[in-house]
C-alpha positions as CSV (number, residue, x, y, z in Angstrom):
1,M,-20.5,71.5,78.4
2,A,-18.4,73.4,75.8
3,T,-14.6,73.3,75.9
4,G,-14.3,77.0,75.0
5,I,-11.4,76.0,72.7
6,T,-11.3,77.7,69.3
7,A,-9.4,77.2,66.1
8,Q,-8.1,80.7,66.5
9,A,-6.6,79.9,70.0
10,L,-4.8,76.8,68.6
11,Q,-3.6,78.8,65.6
12,Q,-2.2,81.5,67.8
13,R,-0.4,79.0,70.0
14,L,1.1,77.2,67.0
15,A,2.2,80.5,65.5
16,E,4.0,81.4,68.7
17,R,5.7,78.1,69.4
18,L,6.5,76.8,65.9
19,S,7.0,79.9,63.7
20,P,5.2,78.2,60.8
21,T,5.5,79.2,57.1
22,R,2.0,77.7,56.5
23,L,-0.7,77.3,59.1
24,E,-4.4,76.4,58.9
25,V,-6.5,75.2,61.8
26,I,-10.0,74.0,61.1
27,D,-12.6,73.1,63.7
28,E,-14.2,69.9,62.4
29,S,-16.1,69.2,65.6
30,V,-19.6,69.5,64.0
31,Q,-18.7,66.6,61.7
32,H,-18.3,64.4,64.8
33,L,-21.5,65.1,66.7
34,G,-22.6,61.9,68.4
35,H,-19.1,60.4,68.3
36,A,-16.7,59.7,71.2
37,G,-15.1,62.8,72.6
38,Q,-17.8,65.1,71.2
39,D,-19.4,67.3,73.9
40,G,-22.7,67.9,71.9
41,T,-21.9,71.5,71.0
42,G,-20.3,70.9,67.6
43,V,-17.2,73.1,68.5
44,G,-13.9,72.8,70.3
45,T,-13.2,69.1,70.3
46,H,-12.0,67.9,66.9
47,F,-9.5,69.9,64.8
48,R,-7.4,69.6,61.6
49,V,-4.0,71.3,61.6
50,R,-2.1,71.9,58.4
51,I,1.3,73.3,59.2
52,D,4.8,73.7,57.9
53,S,7.7,75.0,60.0
54,P,11.4,75.4,59.7
55,L,11.5,73.4,63.0
56,F,10.4,70.3,61.1
57,A,13.4,70.3,58.8
58,G,15.1,66.9,58.8
59,K,12.6,65.4,61.3
60,P,10.4,62.3,60.5
61,R,6.7,62.7,60.6
62,V,6.3,61.3,64.1
63,A,8.7,64.0,65.5
64,R,6.9,66.7,63.6
65,H,3.6,65.6,65.0
66,R,5.1,65.4,68.5
67,L,6.1,69.1,68.2
68,V,2.5,70.0,67.4
69,Y,1.1,67.9,70.3
70,D,3.6,69.4,72.7
71,A,2.7,72.9,71.6
72,L,-1.0,72.2,72.2
73,R,-0.7,69.9,75.3
74,D,-2.8,72.2,77.6
75,F,-5.6,72.4,74.9
76,I,-5.6,68.6,74.7
77,D,-5.8,68.4,78.5
78,A,-8.7,70.9,78.4
79,G,-10.9,68.9,76.1
80,V,-9.5,68.7,72.5
81,H,-10.3,65.1,71.7
82,A,-8.8,64.7,68.2
83,L,-6.1,66.4,66.1
84,A,-5.6,65.5,62.5
85,I,-2.2,66.8,61.7
86,E,-0.8,67.4,58.2
87,T,2.8,68.5,57.9
88,S,5.4,68.7,55.2
């Protein structure tokens, strides 16, 4: 069963919550077919997020990642299995 979660939905949420200066969300689910957390559809379970935000200023990497996870919590609860997060 598909999650219905899209890269566009994650991108919109992150734009609203974190006011990024750089934002790219890539659905990498198809690369994980047959792996844990993959639902067999090839979409909506594994994402890569590349993001920079003024809210990250002075924060260590773990705190920056926590801001991203917090912004996307309901997506994670709905079936996002993996997030690869790149911040600077």
